[in-house]
C-alpha positions as CSV (number, residue, x, y, z in Angstrom):
1,M,54.0,112.0,-136.3
2,T,53.2,108.2,-134.9
3,P,55.4,106.6,-133.3
4,R,56.2,104.2,-137.0
5,D,57.8,107.8,-137.8
6,R,60.4,107.8,-135.1
7,G,63.0,105.9,-136.5
8,E,63.1,108.0,-140.0
9,L,62.6,111.2,-138.1
10,I,65.7,110.3,-136.0
11,E,68.0,109.4,-138.8
12,F,66.9,113.1,-140.6
13,L,68.0,114.7,-137.6
14,R,71.1,112.6,-137.2
15,N,71.9,113.9,-140.7
16,V,71.0,117.3,-139.7
17,D,73.0,116.9,-136.8
18,L,70.5,118.0,-133.8
19,T,70.1,116.6,-130.8
20,L,68.5,112.9,-130.2
21,S,67.7,112.8,-126.7
22,G,64.3,112.4,-125.4
23,L,62.8,111.9,-129.3
24,D,61.0,108.6,-127.9
25,S,59.5,110.2,-124.6
26,P,55.8,110.8,-124.8
27,T,56.7,114.3,-123.1
28,V,57.9,115.0,-126.6
29,R,55.8,116.6,-129.3
30,L,56.9,116.2,-132.5
31,W,55.5,116.9,-136.0
32,I,57.4,116.1,-139.6
33,E,56.6,117.3,-143.4
34,R,57.1,114.5,-145.9
35,D,58.0,115.3,-149.5
36,A,54.9,115.0,-151.6
37,E,56.6,112.5,-154.4
38,S,59.4,110.7,-152.1
39,G,57.5,110.4,-148.8
40,A,60.6,111.4,-147.1
41,I,60.6,113.5,-144.1
42,V,62.2,117.3,-145.0
43,A,61.6,119.0,-142.0
44,S,60.6,118.6,-138.4
45,T,59.8,120.5,-135.7
46,G,58.7,119.8,-131.6
47,F,58.8,120.7,-128.2
48,E,58.7,119.7,-124.6
49,C,56.8,120.7,-121.6
50,S,57.7,121.8,-118.3
51,D,56.2,120.2,-115.3
52,D,53.7,122.7,-115.1
53,G,53.3,123.5,-118.6
54,S,53.8,127.7,-118.5
55,Q,57.3,127.0,-120.0
56,V,58.5,124.8,-123.3
57,L,61.5,123.8,-125.4
58,I,61.6,124.2,-128.6
59,R,63.0,121.2,-130.1
60,S,64.2,119.9,-133.8
61,V,63.5,123.0,-135.7
62,A,64.8,120.9,-139.0
63,V,64.8,121.7,-142.8
64,D,66.6,118.8,-145.3
65,P,69.6,121.3,-146.7
66,T,68.0,120.9,-150.2
67,R,64.9,122.9,-149.0
68,R,66.5,125.6,-146.7
69,N,66.0,129.6,-147.6
70,R,62.3,129.2,-148.7
71,G,60.8,130.0,-145.8
72,T,60.1,126.6,-144.5
73,G,61.9,126.7,-141.0
74,V,60.2,130.2,-140.1
75,A,57.0,128.5,-141.0
76,L,57.6,125.2,-139.0
77,A,58.9,128.0,-135.9
78,G,56.0,130.0,-136.4
79,F,53.4,126.7,-136.3
80,V,55.7,125.2,-133.0
81,L,55.6,128.8,-131.5
82,D,51.2,128.9,-132.0
83,R,51.1,125.3,-130.8
84,A,52.8,125.5,-127.7
85,A,50.6,128.9,-127.0
86,E,47.6,126.8,-127.6
87,C,49.1,124.4,-124.8
88,G,49.3,126.9,-122.6
89,A,52.8,127.5,-122.2
90,D,54.1,131.6,-121.7
91,Q,58.0,131.1,-122.6
92,A,59.6,129.7,-125.1
93,W,63.3,128.6,-124.9
94,L,65.7,126.7,-127.1
95,F,69.6,125.8,-127.3
96,S,71.7,126.7,-130.7
97,R,75.2,127.1,-131.3
98,R,74.7,127.9,-134.9
99,S,71.0,129.1,-136.0
100,G,70.9,132.6,-133.7
101,E,70.2,135.2,-136.1
102,F,67.3,133.2,-137.7
103,W,66.0,132.6,-133.9
104,Q,66.6,136.6,-133.1
105,R,64.4,137.3,-136.1
106,L,61.8,135.4,-134.5
107,G,61.8,137.1,-131.3
108,F,64.9,135.4,-129.7
109,T,67.1,137.2,-127.1
110,P,69.6,135.8,-125.6
111,A,69.3,133.7,-122.3
112,T,71.8,131.9,-119.8
113,T,71.7,127.8,-119.8
114,E,71.6,128.5,-115.9
115,D,68.3,129.9,-116.6
116,L,67.1,127.4,-119.2
117,A,68.4,124.6,-117.1
118,E,66.7,126.1,-114.3
119,A,63.0,127.0,-116.3
120,L,63.3,123.3,-117.6
121,P,64.9,120.8,-115.3
122,S,62.8,118.0,-116.4
123,T,63.0,118.1,-120.0
124,H,65.2,115.4,-121.8
125,Q,67.4,117.9,-123.6
126,V,68.5,119.9,-120.2
127,R,69.3,116.6,-118.6
128,Y,71.2,115.3,-121.4
129,F,73.7,118.1,-121.8
130,A,73.9,118.9,-117.5
131,G,74.9,114.9,-117.4
132,T,77.3,114.9,-120.4
133,G,78.9,118.2,-119.5
134,Q,77.9,119.6,-122.4
135,L,75.5,122.1,-120.9
136,A,78.0,125.1,-120.3
137,R,78.7,124.8,-124.2
138,E,75.0,125.2,-125.5
139,V,73.7,128.5,-126.1
140,A,70.6,129.5,-125.3
141,W,67.6,131.8,-126.5
142,S,64.0,132.7,-124.7
143,R,60.5,134.6,-125.7
144,P,57.5,135.2,-124.3
145,L,54.8,133.4,-125.9
146,R,52.0,135.8,-125.3
């Protein structure tokens, strides 16, 4: 993703009801997929590393509703997990209240939000959820990358 894609990505994520916190930060790595004909963003994924690089918070795995159930989400998740492992991370974490079954099929197990926040305290999403009181209402997931 390039800086000029950021505004369109924010609108895409807003439309699929995902958290926008920190998307403009250089510490958040993001990828997008565009429709070949229209050029519109149809999928996205990303992650943010812990300060020591051993942990990652998966961010923005999203597929346009008209393109779901075609394997795109699984492919995106696999892509971002592979990129995180290539960067040296050992453990992946994420927040998801609605997609637990999807993440469990990819090897994620339930985790506590406290453990996630302890592993990734400086990430934008953790700081945002903690600051707004939303952290206690979230659902956390984790899996090893190696």
